[in-house]
C-alpha positions as CSV (number, residue, x, y, z in Angstrom):
1,M,75.6,99.3,93.7
2,S,78.1,102.0,94.5
3,I,81.4,101.3,96.3
4,K,83.3,104.0,98.2
5,V,87.1,104.0,98.0
6,S,89.4,106.4,99.8
7,V,93.1,106.8,98.9
8,V,95.5,108.8,101.0
9,E,98.4,110.5,99.2
10,K,101.2,112.0,101.3
11,K,103.2,114.7,99.5
12,V,103.8,118.2,100.9
13,T,100.1,118.1,101.9
14,E,98.1,115.1,102.7
15,I,95.3,114.6,100.1
16,V,92.5,112.1,100.5
17,N,90.7,111.3,97.3
18,Q,87.4,109.7,97.7
19,Y,85.8,107.7,94.9
20,N,82.3,106.3,94.4
21,L,82.9,103.4,92.1
22,D,80.3,101.3,90.2
23,E,80.5,97.6,91.0
24,Y,80.1,96.7,87.3
25,Y,83.2,98.8,86.4
26,I,85.3,97.0,89.2
27,N,84.1,93.6,88.0
28,E,85.0,94.5,84.4
29,S,88.5,95.5,85.5
30,Y,89.3,93.0,88.2
31,G,86.8,90.2,88.0
32,S,85.2,90.9,91.4
33,V,84.9,93.3,94.2
34,K,86.6,90.7,96.4
35,R,89.7,90.7,94.1
36,F,89.8,94.5,94.0
37,N,89.7,94.6,97.8
38,Q,92.6,92.1,97.9
39,L,94.7,94.5,95.7
40,V,93.8,97.4,97.9
41,N,95.1,95.4,100.8
42,G,98.4,94.7,99.1
43,D,98.0,91.5,97.1
44,E,100.3,91.3,94.0
45,L,98.9,91.9,90.6
46,K,98.0,88.9,88.4
47,N,98.7,88.9,84.7
48,G,96.7,91.6,82.9
49,E,95.5,93.4,86.0
50,V,95.9,97.2,86.0
51,P,97.7,98.8,89.0
52,I,95.1,100.5,91.3
53,P,96.6,104.1,90.8
54,V,96.3,103.6,87.0
55,F,92.7,102.4,87.4
56,L,91.7,105.3,89.7
57,S,93.5,107.9,87.5
58,E,90.7,107.3,84.9
59,I,88.0,108.2,87.4
60,R,87.4,111.7,88.8
61,P,87.2,111.7,92.6
62,N,83.9,112.9,94.0
63,N,85.6,114.4,97.1
64,I,89.1,115.7,97.6
65,I,90.3,116.6,101.1
66,K,93.5,118.5,101.6
67,T,95.3,119.1,104.9
68,P,97.8,121.9,105.7
69,E,101.3,121.6,104.4
70,K,103.7,119.5,106.5
71,P,107.2,118.0,105.9
72,I,107.4,114.3,104.9
73,K,110.2,112.1,103.6
74,D,108.5,110.2,100.8
75,N,106.7,111.4,97.7
76,L,103.8,109.0,97.7
77,I,102.5,106.6,100.3
78,I,99.1,104.9,100.1
79,E,98.6,104.8,103.8
80,A,95.2,103.2,104.0
81,G,92.6,102.0,101.6
82,Y,89.2,100.6,102.3
83,I,86.1,99.6,100.7
84,Q,82.7,100.5,102.2
85,H,79.5,98.8,100.9
């Protein structure tokens, strides 16, 4: 089963990275899709769990959407994350 994850980065431009992740890979890294979803929604990491940005940095996004430049205050904000089955 493939799971779609979208991550929004706000820098000078807004970038949306969309990933199609294999359920097996998520289960190997986090134990379950349910646990992965809890981390996406802000739960604290348990011992041995890899931060989501580190996990996703090993995977190439299948789609990258960039918006025109605009001023923002912070370097990186993960504004929203969701899992779509």
